[in-house]
C-alpha positions as CSV (number, residue, x, y, z in Angstrom):
1,M,-25.2,33.7,-20.5
2,S,-23.4,34.0,-17.2
3,G,-22.9,30.2,-17.0
4,T,-21.2,30.2,-20.4
5,A,-18.9,33.0,-19.3
6,R,-17.9,31.2,-16.2
7,G,-17.4,28.0,-18.1
8,A,-15.1,29.5,-20.7
9,P,-11.9,29.2,-18.6
10,A,-12.7,25.6,-17.8
11,R,-13.2,24.8,-21.5
12,S,-9.7,26.1,-22.3
13,T,-8.5,23.9,-19.4
14,V,-9.9,20.8,-21.2
15,N,-8.0,21.8,-24.3
16,R,-4.7,22.6,-22.7
17,G,-4.9,20.1,-19.8
18,F,-4.2,22.8,-17.1
19,E,-5.8,25.9,-15.8
20,H,-2.4,27.7,-15.7
21,P,0.1,25.7,-17.8
22,L,3.1,28.0,-17.1
23,A,2.6,27.8,-13.3
24,F,2.3,24.0,-13.5
25,W,5.4,23.4,-15.5
26,T,7.4,26.0,-13.6
27,G,6.5,24.3,-10.4
28,T,7.4,20.9,-11.8
29,L,10.8,22.1,-12.8
30,A,11.3,23.7,-9.3
31,C,10.3,20.4,-7.6
32,T,12.6,18.4,-9.8
33,A,15.5,20.7,-9.2
34,G,14.8,20.6,-5.5
35,V,15.0,16.8,-5.4
36,L,18.2,16.8,-7.5
37,L,19.9,19.1,-5.0
38,H,19.5,16.4,-2.3
39,L,21.5,13.9,-4.3
40,P,25.1,15.3,-3.8
41,M,24.9,14.6,0.0
42,Y,23.6,11.0,-0.7
43,V,26.5,10.4,-3.2
44,S,29.0,11.8,-0.7
45,A,28.1,9.0,1.7
46,R,29.1,6.3,-0.9
47,S,32.3,5.4,1.0
48,M,30.2,4.7,4.1
49,G,27.8,2.4,2.3
50,Y,25.4,5.4,1.9
51,H,24.9,5.5,5.6
52,M,23.9,9.1,6.3
53,N,23.0,8.8,10.0
54,G,24.5,11.8,11.9
55,M,25.2,14.0,8.8
56,R,24.0,17.5,8.8
57,P,21.9,18.9,5.9
58,D,24.1,20.9,3.6
59,T,23.3,24.2,1.8
60,P,22.1,22.5,-1.5
61,M,19.7,20.3,0.5
62,I,18.2,23.3,2.3
63,V,17.8,25.2,-1.0
64,G,16.2,22.1,-2.5
65,M,13.6,22.0,0.3
66,V,12.7,25.6,-0.4
67,L,12.4,25.0,-4.1
68,I,10.1,22.0,-3.5
69,G,7.8,23.9,-1.2
70,A,7.5,26.8,-3.7
71,G,7.1,24.3,-6.6
72,L,4.3,22.4,-5.0
73,L,2.3,25.6,-4.5
74,A,2.9,26.6,-8.2
75,V,1.8,23.1,-9.3
76,L,-1.4,23.3,-7.3
77,Y,-2.2,26.7,-8.6
78,G,-1.7,25.5,-12.1
79,L,-4.1,22.6,-11.6
80,V,-7.1,23.9,-9.7
81,P,-9.9,25.1,-11.9
82,R,-11.4,28.5,-11.3
83,N,-14.9,27.2,-11.0
84,G,-13.9,24.2,-8.9
85,K,-16.6,24.8,-6.3
86,E,-19.6,25.4,-8.6
87,I,-22.3,22.7,-8.7
88,R,-25.4,23.2,-10.9
89,R,-28.5,21.2,-9.8
90,S,-29.7,21.0,-13.4
91,S,-27.0,18.5,-14.1
92,A,-29.0,15.9,-12.3
93,R,-31.2,15.8,-15.5
94,I,-28.3,14.9,-17.7
95,R,-27.2,11.3,-18.3
96,I,-24.4,9.7,-20.3
97,R,-25.8,6.3,-20.7
98,T,-24.2,6.2,-24.2
99,L,-20.8,6.1,-22.5
100,D,-21.7,2.9,-20.7
101,D,-22.8,1.4,-24.1
102,A,-19.8,2.6,-26.1
103,P,-17.2,0.1,-27.5
104,I,-13.6,0.1,-26.2
105,R,-11.6,2.6,-28.2
106,S,-8.0,3.5,-28.4
107,Q,-8.6,6.4,-26.0
108,H,-9.8,3.8,-23.4
109,V,-6.8,1.6,-24.0
110,A,-4.4,4.6,-23.5
111,L,-6.2,5.6,-20.3
112,L,-6.1,2.1,-19.0
113,I,-2.3,1.8,-19.6
114,V,-1.5,5.1,-18.0
115,L,-3.7,4.3,-14.9
116,A,-2.1,0.9,-14.6
117,I,1.3,2.6,-14.5
118,A,-0.2,5.0,-11.9
119,V,-1.4,2.1,-9.7
120,T,1.9,0.3,-10.0
121,I,3.9,3.5,-9.0
122,D,1.4,4.2,-6.2
123,V,1.5,0.7,-4.6
124,M,5.3,0.6,-4.8
125,K,5.4,3.3,-2.1
126,P,3.8,1.4,0.8
127,T,5.2,-2.0,-0.3
128,T,8.7,-0.4,-0.2
129,L,8.2,0.0,3.5
130,S,8.6,-3.8,3.8
131,F,12.0,-3.8,2.2
132,V,13.5,-0.7,3.7
133,A,12.6,-1.6,7.3
134,P,15.6,-4.0,7.9
135,G,18.1,-1.5,6.5
136,V,16.6,1.4,8.4
137,A,16.8,-0.6,11.6
138,Q,20.4,-1.4,11.0
139,E,21.5,2.1,10.1
140,Y,19.8,3.8,13.0
141,G,20.2,1.1,15.6
142,L,16.4,0.6,15.9
143,K,14.7,-2.3,17.7
144,S,13.7,-5.2,15.3
145,P,13.8,-9.0,15.3
146,M,17.4,-8.8,14.0
147,N,18.4,-6.2,16.7
148,P,16.3,-6.8,19.8
149,H,18.6,-4.4,21.8
150,G,17.6,-1.2,20.1
151,H,15.7,1.5,21.9
152,I,13.3,2.8,19.3
153,P,11.1,0.3,17.4
154,V,11.6,0.3,13.6
155,S,7.7,0.1,13.5
156,W,7.6,3.9,13.8
157,L,8.7,4.2,10.1
158,P,5.8,2.2,8.6
159,L,3.4,3.7,11.1
160,A,4.3,7.2,9.9
161,G,3.9,6.1,6.3
162,I,0.6,4.3,6.8
163,T,-0.8,7.2,8.9
164,G,0.0,9.4,5.9
165,T,-1.9,7.1,3.6
166,V,-5.0,7.3,5.7
167,I,-4.8,11.1,5.6
168,G,-4.1,11.1,1.9
169,S,-7.0,8.8,1.1
170,L,-9.5,10.9,2.9
171,L,-8.0,14.2,1.8
172,W,-7.8,13.2,-1.9
173,G,-11.3,11.7,-1.7
174,W,-12.5,15.2,-0.8
175,L,-10.2,16.9,-3.2
176,G,-11.3,14.7,-6.1
177,D,-14.9,15.7,-5.6
178,R,-13.9,19.4,-5.4
179,I,-11.3,20.1,-8.0
180,G,-11.6,17.1,-10.3
181,R,-10.1,13.7,-10.8
182,R,-7.4,14.7,-13.2
183,A,-6.0,17.6,-11.1
184,S,-6.0,15.4,-8.0
185,L,-4.1,12.6,-9.8
186,L,-1.4,14.9,-11.1
187,F,-0.9,16.6,-7.8
188,A,-0.5,13.2,-6.1
189,G,2.1,12.3,-8.8
190,M,4.0,15.5,-8.0
191,L,4.1,14.5,-4.4
192,F,5.7,11.2,-5.5
193,V,8.5,13.2,-7.1
194,T,9.1,15.5,-4.2
195,T,8.9,13.0,-1.3
196,S,11.5,10.8,-3.0
197,I,14.0,13.0,-0.9
198,C,13.1,10.6,1.9
199,G,16.0,8.6,0.6
200,A,18.4,11.4,1.3
201,M,17.2,12.3,4.8
202,P,20.1,11.9,7.3
203,G,18.1,11.7,10.6
204,F,15.5,9.2,11.6
205,I,13.0,12.0,12.6
206,W,13.3,13.5,9.1
207,N,12.7,10.1,7.7
208,L,9.5,9.8,9.7
209,V,8.2,13.2,8.5
210,M,9.0,12.6,4.9
211,C,7.6,9.1,5.0
212,M,4.3,10.5,6.3
213,L,4.2,13.1,3.5
214,M,5.0,10.3,1.0
215,G,2.1,8.3,2.4
216,I,-0.3,11.3,1.9
217,G,0.5,11.3,-1.8
218,A,0.3,7.5,-2.1
219,G,-2.9,7.3,-0.2
220,G,-4.6,9.6,-2.7
221,M,-3.6,8.1,-6.0
222,L,-5.5,4.8,-5.8
223,P,-9.0,6.0,-4.9
224,I,-9.0,8.7,-7.6
225,T,-7.7,6.2,-10.2
226,F,-10.7,3.9,-9.5
227,T,-13.1,6.8,-9.6
228,L,-11.9,8.0,-13.0
229,L,-12.0,4.4,-14.3
230,A,-15.6,3.9,-13.1
231,E,-16.7,7.1,-14.7
232,T,-15.1,6.5,-18.1
233,V,-15.0,2.8,-19.0
234,P,-18.1,1.2,-20.6
235,A,-20.3,-0.7,-18.1
236,R,-19.8,-4.2,-19.5
237,H,-16.0,-3.8,-19.2
238,R,-15.8,-1.6,-16.2
239,G,-15.7,-4.1,-13.4
240,W,-13.2,-6.6,-14.6
241,L,-10.9,-3.9,-16.0
242,M,-10.9,-2.1,-12.6
243,V,-10.0,-5.2,-10.8
244,L,-7.3,-6.2,-13.3
245,I,-5.7,-2.8,-13.0
246,G,-6.1,-2.5,-9.3
247,G,-4.8,-6.1,-8.9
248,D,-1.5,-4.8,-10.3
249,I,-0.7,-4.4,-6.6
250,A,0.8,-7.8,-6.9
251,G,2.8,-6.6,-9.9
252,A,4.1,-3.7,-7.8
253,Y,5.1,-6.1,-5.1
254,V,7.1,-8.2,-7.6
255,I,8.8,-5.1,-9.0
256,T,9.6,-3.7,-5.6
257,S,11.0,-7.0,-4.3
258,W,13.1,-7.4,-7.4
259,L,14.5,-3.8,-7.1
260,A,15.2,-4.4,-3.4
261,A,17.2,-7.6,-4.1
262,E,19.1,-6.0,-7.0
263,L,19.8,-2.5,-5.7
264,T,19.9,-2.4,-1.9
265,P,23.1,-4.5,-1.5
266,T,25.0,-1.8,-3.5
267,Y,23.1,1.5,-2.9
268,S,21.4,0.7,0.4
269,W,17.8,0.9,1.3
270,R,17.7,4.6,0.4
271,I,17.7,4.0,-3.3
272,L,14.2,2.5,-3.1
273,W,12.9,5.9,-2.0
274,L,14.9,7.9,-4.5
275,L,13.3,5.9,-7.3
276,G,10.2,8.1,-6.7
277,L,11.8,10.8,-8.8
278,P,11.9,9.0,-12.2
279,T,8.7,7.1,-11.6
280,G,6.8,10.2,-10.6
281,L,8.1,12.2,-13.6
282,L,7.1,9.3,-15.8
283,F,3.5,9.6,-14.6
284,I,3.5,13.4,-15.1
285,A,4.8,13.0,-18.6
286,L,1.9,10.8,-19.5
287,N,-0.7,13.4,-18.4
288,R,-2.0,14.0,-21.9
289,W,-3.7,10.6,-21.8
290,I,-5.5,11.4,-18.6
291,P,-8.9,13.2,-19.2
292,E,-11.2,14.8,-16.7
293,S,-14.1,12.6,-15.9
294,P,-17.1,13.5,-18.1
295,R,-19.5,12.6,-15.3
296,F,-17.7,15.0,-12.9
297,L,-17.8,17.8,-15.5
298,L,-21.5,17.3,-16.0
299,A,-22.1,17.3,-12.2
300,R,-20.3,20.6,-12.1
301,G,-22.5,22.1,-14.9
302,R,-19.7,22.1,-17.5
303,R,-21.6,20.4,-20.2
304,E,-19.6,21.6,-23.1
305,D,-16.4,20.4,-21.5
306,A,-18.0,17.0,-20.8
307,E,-19.2,16.7,-24.4
308,E,-15.6,17.4,-25.6
309,V,-14.3,14.5,-23.5
310,L,-17.2,12.2,-24.4
311,A,-16.5,12.7,-28.1
312,R,-13.1,11.0,-27.5
313,Y,-14.9,7.9,-26.2
314,G,-17.7,7.8,-28.8
315,A,-20.5,9.0,-26.4
316,V,-22.8,12.0,-26.0
317,A,-24.7,13.6,-23.1
318,E,-28.5,13.3,-23.2
319,E,-31.3,14.9,-21.3
320,S,-33.5,12.9,-18.9
321,D,-36.9,13.6,-17.6
322,E,-36.2,11.8,-14.4
323,Q,-35.4,13.8,-11.3
324,E,-32.8,11.9,-9.3
325,S,-33.8,13.7,-6.1
326,A,-32.2,11.2,-3.8
327,V,-28.8,11.7,-5.5
328,R,-29.2,15.5,-5.3
329,E,-30.2,15.2,-1.6
330,A,-27.0,13.3,-0.9
331,V,-25.0,16.0,-2.7
332,D,-26.7,18.7,-0.8
333,R,-25.3,17.1,2.4
334,G,-22.1,16.3,0.5
335,S,-19.6,15.2,3.1
336,Y,-18.2,12.0,4.4
337,L,-21.2,11.8,6.7
338,T,-23.3,11.2,3.6
339,L,-21.6,7.8,3.4
340,L,-22.9,6.9,6.9
341,R,-26.5,7.7,6.2
342,R,-29.1,5.5,4.5
343,P,-29.2,4.3,1.8
344,L,-25.4,4.3,1.6
345,L,-24.9,3.1,5.2
346,W,-25.0,-0.7,4.7
347,P,-22.6,-0.7,1.7
348,T,-20.3,1.5,3.8
349,V,-20.4,-0.9,6.7
350,A,-19.5,-3.9,4.5
351,I,-16.7,-1.9,2.8
352,T,-15.4,-0.8,6.3
353,I,-15.1,-4.4,7.6
354,L,-13.4,-5.6,4.4
355,G,-11.1,-2.6,4.3
356,L,-10.0,-3.2,7.9
357,G,-9.3,-6.8,7.1
358,A,-7.3,-5.9,4.1
359,G,-5.3,-3.3,6.0
360,L,-4.6,-5.7,8.9
361,M,-3.4,-8.2,6.4
362,T,-1.3,-5.8,4.2
363,F,0.4,-4.0,7.1
364,G,0.4,-6.7,9.6
365,F,1.1,-9.8,7.6
366,Q,2.5,-8.6,4.3
367,L,4.6,-5.7,5.6
368,W,6.6,-7.9,8.0
369,V,7.1,-10.9,5.7
370,P,10.7,-9.9,4.7
371,T,11.5,-9.2,8.4
372,N,9.9,-12.4,9.6
373,L,11.6,-14.5,7.0
374,Q,14.9,-13.2,8.2
375,H,13.8,-14.0,11.7
376,L,13.2,-17.6,10.5
377,G,16.7,-17.8,9.2
378,Y,16.7,-16.4,5.7
379,S,19.2,-13.9,4.6
380,E,18.0,-10.4,3.6
381,V,18.5,-11.1,-0.1
382,N,17.0,-14.6,0.0
383,S,13.9,-13.3,1.8
384,D,13.4,-10.7,-0.9
385,Y,13.6,-13.4,-3.6
386,V,11.2,-15.7,-1.7
387,V,8.7,-12.9,-1.5
388,R,9.2,-12.0,-5.1
389,N,8.8,-15.5,-6.4
390,S,5.6,-16.1,-4.4
391,A,4.1,-12.9,-5.6
392,L,5.1,-13.7,-9.2
393,I,3.5,-17.2,-9.0
394,G,0.3,-15.6,-7.6
395,L,-0.1,-13.1,-10.4
396,P,-2.6,-15.3,-12.3
397,L,-4.9,-15.0,-9.3
398,T,-5.3,-11.4,-10.1
399,V,-6.5,-12.3,-13.6
400,L,-8.8,-14.9,-12.1
401,A,-10.3,-12.3,-9.8
402,A,-10.9,-9.9,-12.7
403,W,-12.6,-12.7,-14.7
404,M,-14.8,-13.5,-11.7
405,Y,-15.8,-9.9,-11.2
406,G,-16.8,-9.6,-14.9
407,V,-18.6,-13.0,-15.2
408,W,-19.8,-13.9,-11.7
409,G,-20.5,-10.4,-10.5
410,S,-19.2,-8.1,-7.8
411,R,-20.9,-9.6,-4.7
412,K,-19.9,-13.2,-5.4
413,T,-16.3,-12.1,-6.1
414,L,-16.1,-10.1,-2.9
415,V,-17.2,-13.1,-0.9
416,T,-14.9,-15.5,-2.7
417,V,-11.6,-13.6,-2.6
418,S,-12.0,-12.4,1.0
419,G,-13.1,-15.9,2.1
420,I,-10.3,-17.8,0.4
421,T,-7.6,-15.3,1.5
422,G,-8.8,-15.5,5.1
423,L,-8.8,-19.3,5.0
424,T,-5.3,-19.4,3.6
425,L,-4.1,-17.2,6.4
426,I,-5.3,-19.9,8.9
427,G,-2.7,-22.2,7.2
428,F,0.1,-20.0,8.7
429,I,-1.5,-20.3,12.1
430,L,-1.6,-24.1,11.9
431,A,2.0,-24.4,10.5
432,G,3.6,-22.1,13.0
433,D,7.4,-22.2,13.4
434,A,7.5,-25.4,11.2
435,L,7.7,-22.9,8.3
436,A,11.4,-22.3,9.2
437,E,12.2,-25.8,8.0
438,D,9.6,-26.4,5.2
439,H,10.6,-23.9,2.6
440,L,8.3,-25.4,0.0
441,L,5.2,-25.1,2.2
442,L,6.2,-21.5,3.1
443,S,6.4,-20.5,-0.6
444,I,3.1,-22.2,-1.4
445,L,1.3,-20.5,1.5
446,L,2.7,-17.1,0.6
447,V,1.2,-17.2,-2.9
448,V,-2.4,-16.5,-1.9
449,P,-1.9,-13.8,0.7
450,L,0.7,-11.8,-1.3
451,S,-1.6,-11.9,-4.4
452,G,-4.9,-12.3,-2.6
453,V,-4.6,-9.0,-0.7
454,S,-4.2,-7.2,-4.0
455,S,-7.3,-8.8,-5.3
456,V,-9.2,-8.0,-2.1
457,V,-8.2,-4.3,-2.3
458,A,-8.8,-4.1,-6.0
459,V,-12.3,-5.7,-5.8
460,M,-13.3,-3.5,-2.9
461,A,-12.0,-0.3,-4.5
462,G,-13.8,-1.2,-7.7
463,Y,-17.0,-1.9,-5.9
464,A,-16.8,1.4,-4.0
465,A,-16.3,3.3,-7.2
466,E,-19.4,1.8,-8.7
467,V,-21.8,1.9,-5.7
468,Y,-21.5,5.6,-4.7
469,P,-23.1,8.5,-6.6
470,T,-20.9,10.7,-8.8
471,L,-20.7,13.8,-6.6
472,V,-19.6,11.7,-3.6
473,R,-17.9,8.9,-5.5
474,S,-14.4,10.2,-4.9
475,R,-15.1,10.5,-1.2
476,G,-16.5,6.9,-1.3
477,T,-13.4,5.4,-2.9
478,G,-11.2,7.6,-0.6
479,F,-13.1,6.3,2.4
480,A,-12.7,2.7,1.2
481,A,-9.0,3.2,0.7
482,G,-8.7,4.9,4.0
483,M,-10.2,1.9,5.8
484,T,-7.6,-0.4,4.4
485,K,-5.0,1.9,5.8
486,I,-6.7,2.3,9.2
487,G,-6.2,-1.4,9.7
488,G,-2.5,-0.8,9.1
489,V,-2.5,2.0,11.7
490,L,-4.1,-0.2,14.2
491,I,-1.7,-3.1,13.8
492,L,1.4,-0.9,13.6
493,S,0.3,1.0,16.7
494,L,0.2,-2.3,18.6
495,T,3.6,-3.2,17.2
496,V,5.0,0.1,18.4
497,A,3.4,-0.3,21.8
498,A,4.7,-3.9,22.2
499,A,8.1,-2.7,20.9
500,T,8.4,-5.9,18.8
501,V,7.4,-7.3,15.4
502,P,4.7,-9.9,15.7
503,S,5.3,-13.4,14.4
504,I,4.0,-14.5,11.0
505,G,1.4,-16.7,12.7
506,T,0.1,-13.8,14.8
507,T,-0.2,-11.4,11.9
508,A,-2.0,-14.1,9.9
509,A,-4.6,-14.6,12.7
510,I,-5.2,-10.8,13.0
511,G,-5.9,-10.6,9.3
512,A,-8.0,-13.7,8.9
513,V,-10.9,-12.8,11.3
514,P,-12.2,-9.6,9.6
515,L,-11.7,-11.0,6.1
516,L,-13.9,-14.0,6.9
517,L,-16.5,-11.7,8.7
518,A,-16.5,-9.4,5.6
519,A,-17.3,-12.4,3.4
520,L,-20.4,-13.1,5.5
521,V,-21.5,-9.5,5.5
522,F,-21.3,-9.1,1.7
523,L,-23.6,-12.1,1.3
524,R,-26.4,-9.9,2.8
525,V,-25.9,-6.3,1.7
526,G,-25.0,-4.2,-1.3
527,P,-26.4,-4.1,-4.8
528,E,-25.0,-6.2,-7.7
529,T,-23.0,-3.9,-10.1
530,R,-21.9,-6.2,-12.9
531,A,-22.3,-4.7,-16.4
532,R,-24.8,-2.1,-15.1
533,G,-24.8,1.6,-15.8
534,L,-23.7,3.7,-12.8
535,E,-27.0,5.7,-12.8
536,D,-29.0,2.4,-12.7
537,I,-27.0,1.1,-9.7
538,H,-27.5,4.4,-7.8
539,R,-31.2,4.4,-8.6
540,E,-31.7,0.9,-7.1
541,L,-29.6,1.8,-4.1
542,M,-31.4,5.1,-3.5
543,S,-34.8,3.4,-3.7
544,S,-33.8,0.6,-1.3
545,R,-34.3,0.9,2.4
546,P,-32.4,-1.9,4.2
């Protein structure tokens, strides 16, 4: 059969893990060597406190950039399946309900651990922006609360990074639906490795460019992770596990703040970017525990490949007499516009409002917490410790949100976490500058926003991964992630235009309004997803006409 012949290369891909293993690993070695060639110039600046402003790129650095460019192309070639664009409509008749009913197995546990590591590494990228901003402003003489006489606002750096994450979320959302979840995740991981050279860039413009490229990789990892989890984890465990793993955003904040306090006084802010090399390689090394989504394989007509993956999880594919015409119609129009048409419109509206609120809070309030604490009189190291301690104390809130998602359901949890977080932000508005004197009140108020935002993002991403159909699920989760970053672009653009960093009360007010509005919207729209099969959720959604 012609279908079998075309499917043969893909089946070998499932066994080996790559379409062209030699190309992938050769590219990985080239990218790693390219990053290492940037380090001599960084080390040579040790006597100057690792300040590289004004230095010219040397020959090893230029050679390293060439190796990275060639290596990324080889990695992509090694990952993309040959039949990546093929969609077979007969796959709409195949279901894998047994995967939703399967017990948790060792393969599930391994996948959960690896993806938890992926989320942690991914979230460390944008959160690092909070901790490098003061050092960047000092080295390049940029305008900040600690240096009001600078000419260029330090806000340009996080703006470049967050703009990159918007592009990455939307690009990877499309990519995940075209070449697969696994291939997209691994390519994002390789971008983490290569863009770590941001820590060795001598000029501020180069920092902006590399920071945007780093954001593109970081923006793609989270939505694909949630997509793969939703399509692999049994239904009764899917929701709370997604929120628990996605909530590791708070854990990433704790790790990043600890690293900033321990390493930056000795190795400067640049070391926080250079850590992308070992963390990215760690993720790549764990690739054997990352399968392709069986639902994606079935949607692409690769049933034998899907059955091989399903066998690892104690499930099988089965035929269905039902024709899910609404889903196939959505796929026929398959693009981001599909998310803006009924019956997906209203869930998309709700996710958009909540995403904007989370983005305004993350990149307005949370991003400038270390800088604003220094503005209130804290030293750089003390501000890092305050943020770390507050985030650490709030980690149990992530576990609570995961429990709520699994027991209460998705809609009640969305309303609760966004509402409570928004109300807590109002506390900063009421306290105002008094926080400079009341350190205990400041620490208590920081607990919910620093951990609450991770719960908001995790719950929203998990909901998006459940509510959108398989062949547009990656786009849906990418769109949701992109909305959280769009809020960041908006607030950072205002910061750049005003050439100043807003106060902690101002950023709290900007984040509180959309979060509270989102709580109201989710009371009215969107299906409940708790412990339900993905196909059942989509059938209800496709039959509804809000």
